DRENMILO-52780 format. One record per residue (C-alpha): x, y, z. Coordinates in pm, 1 decimal, m for minus. Example, Ala and Ser with C-alpha at 12.3 -4.5 7.8 and 13.67 -1.06 7.14 Angstrom:
DRENMILO-52780
REC         X         Y         Z
REC    1230.0    m450.0     780.0
REC    1367.0    m106.0     714.0
This chain:
DRENMILO-52780
REC         X         Y         Z
REC    m617.6     592.1    2510.6
REC    m542.1     841.1    2222.6
REC    m671.4     763.1    1887.2
REC    m583.2     877.9    1536.2
REC    m761.5     889.2    1200.8
REC    m560.7     702.5     931.9
REC    m578.9     803.5     566.6
REC    m482.9     530.7     330.3
REC    m445.0     563.4     m54.2
REC    m357.1     187.8    m116.9
REC    m672.5      70.4    m310.0
REC    m755.2    m253.7    m129.5
REC    m656.3    m131.8     214.7
REC    m441.6    m339.5     450.1
REC    m436.3    m522.8     776.1
REC    m160.2    m401.7     996.3
REC     m44.2    m647.8    1263.8
REC      97.2    m560.4    1600.6
REC     303.4    m823.1    1779.4
REC     615.1    m909.0    1974.5
REC     894.3   m1152.6    1986.2
REC     854.3   m1456.0    2212.8
REC    1118.2   m1719.2    2321.9
REC    1033.3   m2061.9    2196.3
REC    1207.3   m2393.0    2238.0
REC    1293.4   m2577.4    1907.0
REC    1474.1   m2896.4    1833.1
REC    1784.7   m2895.4    1626.9
REC    1891.0   m3147.6    1368.5
REC    2094.7   m3342.0    1620.7
REC    1807.2   m3403.8    1872.5
REC    1891.2   m3127.9    2104.5
REC    1694.9   m2825.8    2205.9
REC    1764.2   m2443.7    2166.4
REC    1598.8   m2121.7    2235.6
REC    1487.7   m1898.3    1947.8
REC    1289.0   m1575.9    1921.7
REC     983.8   m1588.6    1705.9
REC     752.2   m1296.1    1620.9
REC     383.4   m1353.5    1679.1
REC     100.5   m1117.3    1585.4
REC    m108.2   m1020.7    1883.7
REC    m341.6    m775.8    1722.3
REC    m466.2    m685.5    1369.8
REC    m599.6    m353.0    1270.4
REC    m800.9    m317.7     950.7
REC    m721.4      m3.9     760.2
REC    m972.1      82.7     486.7
REC    m869.6     151.4     128.1
REC   m1045.9     376.7    m121.6
REC   m1152.4      64.4    m331.2
REC   m1266.8    m149.2     m49.0
REC   m1619.3    m207.6      44.2
REC   m1732.0      m0.8     341.6
REC   m1486.3     278.1     268.9
REC   m1752.1     542.1     267.4
REC   m1548.6     840.6     378.9
REC   m1270.3     935.4     132.5
REC   m1086.9    1256.0      66.2
REC    m827.4    1326.0    m210.0
REC    m808.4     962.1    m286.4
REC    m747.9     842.4      65.4
REC    m999.7     637.9     256.4
REC   m1027.7     731.1     628.3
REC   m1026.6     486.9     916.4
REC   m1132.2     661.1    1251.8
REC   m1043.5     541.2    1597.6
REC    m705.8     372.6    1553.9
REC    m496.0     345.1    1860.4
REC    m229.5     607.0    1837.9
REC      52.0     415.0    2019.0
REC     m11.2      94.6    1822.4
REC      m4.6     279.5    1487.4
REC     303.4     462.9    1582.6
REC     469.6     136.2    1670.3
REC     372.4     m13.6    1336.0
REC     487.7     299.2    1141.8
REC     828.9     285.3    1309.1
REC     872.4     m85.1    1237.9
REC     769.1     m34.7     873.3
REC     940.2     303.8     786.6
REC    1124.2     150.9     493.8
REC     808.5      12.7     334.2
REC     718.9     194.5       9.9
REC     371.7     248.2     129.7
REC     515.0     457.6     413.3
REC     797.1     630.1     232.6
REC     580.3     741.7     m48.6
REC     306.4     883.9     171.9
REC      26.9     644.1      79.3
REC     m62.5     610.9     448.3
REC     m84.9     897.4     679.1
REC    m240.0     961.9    1029.4
REC    m318.5    1241.7    1253.6
REC    m515.9    1297.3    1577.0
REC    m725.9    1580.3    1422.5
REC    m916.0    1485.7    1099.7
REC    m885.4    1847.9     980.2
REC    m504.7    1834.0     996.6
REC    m526.3    1497.9     815.6
REC    m721.9    1676.7     541.2
REC    m423.8    1907.7     477.1
REC    m177.9    1620.2     476.0
REC    m391.5    1413.7     211.0
REC    m419.4    1737.4      m5.5
REC     m40.4    1722.8     m47.1
REC     m55.2    1359.2    m168.0
REC    m345.2    1410.5    m403.5
REC    m132.4    1357.0    m719.5
REC      70.1    1066.6    m583.8
REC      18.3     748.9    m789.4
REC      m0.4     405.9    m616.6
REC      68.3     202.7    m929.6
REC    m249.2      22.2    m914.5
REC    m478.1     273.0   m1063.6
REC    m698.8     174.4   m1357.9
REC    m576.2     278.4   m1700.3
REC    m704.6     605.3   m1831.4
REC    m947.7     620.6   m2128.0
REC    m957.0     854.5   m2416.5
REC   m1255.7    1008.5   m2561.4
REC   m1325.1     699.5   m2779.4
REC   m1306.2     464.5   m2486.3
REC    m962.0     324.8   m2578.5
REC    m700.5     256.3   m2298.2
REC    m428.5     514.9   m2274.2
REC    m102.8     432.3   m2100.3
REC     237.1     593.3   m2135.8
REC     405.1     249.3   m2100.8
REC     237.9     108.8   m2424.7
REC     417.9     226.8   m2746.9
REC     216.4     429.5   m2981.7
REC     129.4     243.8   m3304.8
REC     300.5     356.2   m3622.3
REC     113.3     528.5   m3900.0
REC      53.3     187.9   m4058.3
REC    m207.7     105.0   m3788.6
REC     m37.4    m178.2   m3588.6
REC     263.3    m186.5   m3366.4
REC     579.4    m244.5   m3573.0
REC     778.5    m550.4   m3495.3
REC    1076.1    m710.8   m3651.7
REC    1084.4   m1067.6   m3783.9
REC    1293.9   m1321.5   m3604.6
REC    1499.1   m1403.0   m3928.6
REC    1589.2   m1032.3   m3973.3
REC    1735.2    m993.8   m3621.5
REC    2039.4   m1218.2   m3709.4
REC    2128.7   m1006.8   m4005.8
């Protein structure tokens, strides 16, 4: 069984589920029966994230999970190729940990969107999404009565 080391930059980590479709018999609204396919998880693999307890080994913001079955991870990766986590490179895997180090170095600056806000030298939160206050001190707003004019 080949194994890979998985690097995950998603803070809380994730549990990936491997499963298959099974035929089940269900009743329809008229009292009859029909066959349907239902997906059922068969195995769950815990992938550590950098903010998770027990994520001791990290590099370039990616937490490393060693010993993940390569075939199962490839199956999950193929089934979830359209997931933002996969498309943006927040989860990567390789058989050799040294090769994974080079892959995580490329994604060092990639943002996940759940990082804590940056602080300036005075300890105030800094975020580009928050408008800068005007010279008067507070954020300028319009009064509701003036909007109709």
